[in-house]
C-alpha positions in Angstrom: 0.2 -0.1 0.1 2.9 2.5 0.9 4.4 2.0 -2.7 0.9 2.5 -4.2 0.5 5.9 -2.3 3.8 7.0 -2.9 3.1 6.5 -7.2 -0.1 8.3 -6.6 1.7 11.2 -5.0 4.4 11.2 -7.9 1.6 11.0 -10.3 -0.1 14.2 -9.4 3.4 16.0 -10.0 3.3 15.2 -13.1 5.3 13.0 -15.6 9.0 12.5 -15.4 10.7 13.9 -18.3 13.7 12.0 -18.0 14.1 8.2 -19.4 13.0 5.3 -16.9 14.0 1.6 -16.5 11.2 -0.3 -14.8 12.0 -3.9 -14.5 10.2 -6.6 -12.3 10.1 -10.1 -11.7 7.1 -12.5 -13.1 6.3 -13.5 -9.5 7.1 -10.1 -8.1 5.8 -6.7 -8.1 2.9 -5.5 -10.3 4.4 -2.3 -11.1 6.0 -3.2 -14.4 6.6 -0.8 -17.7 3.6 -1.9 -19.3 1.7 -0.3 -16.0 3.8 2.6 -16.0 4.1 3.7 -19.5 2.0 6.9 -20.2 1.3 7.4 -16.4 4.7 8.4 -14.9 6.7 9.1 -17.8 6.4 8.7 -21.7 10.0 7.2 -22.1 10.2 3.7 -20.2 12.1 0.6 -20.8 12.1 -2.4 -19.5 9.8 -5.3 -18.6 9.5 -8.5 -16.7 12.1 -10.8 -16.2 10.7 -14.6 -16.2 10.9 -17.0 -13.2 11.8 -14.2 -10.9 10.2 -13.0 -7.8 10.2 -9.7 -6.3 14.4 -9.2 -5.5 15.2 -9.1 -9.2 18.6 -8.2 -8.0 19.3 -11.0 -6.0 17.5 -13.8 -8.0 18.6 -12.6 -11.5 21.6 -10.4 -11.3 22.9 -11.1 -14.9 19.5 -10.3 -16.4 19.1 -7.1 -14.4 22.7 -5.6 -15.1 22.0 -6.5 -18.8 18.8 -4.7 -18.8 20.7 -1.6 -16.7 23.9 -1.9 -19.4 21.6 -1.3 -22.3 19.6 1.5 -20.6 22.8 3.3 -19.5 24.5 3.4 -22.9 
C-alpha cells in the first residue's frame, strides 16, 4: 500500500521527463513497464524477467545487469 501511495503522489506532480527503466519479476511487484508507461513517464524501457520474484537483483542479477547496461548506454 505504501508503494501505491508513493506512486499516486508522484503522478499528481506530473510525468518524469527523463528516461525510466522499470524491471519487475514475473512473480514479484505489479509495477511494470506496461503499467507505468504513459502514466509516470513517456520514455520507459524494461519489462518482466521470467521465473523471478520480487528481489530481481538477488534472483536474476545477470539479466538485470544486462538491462541496466543497455539502458545506460
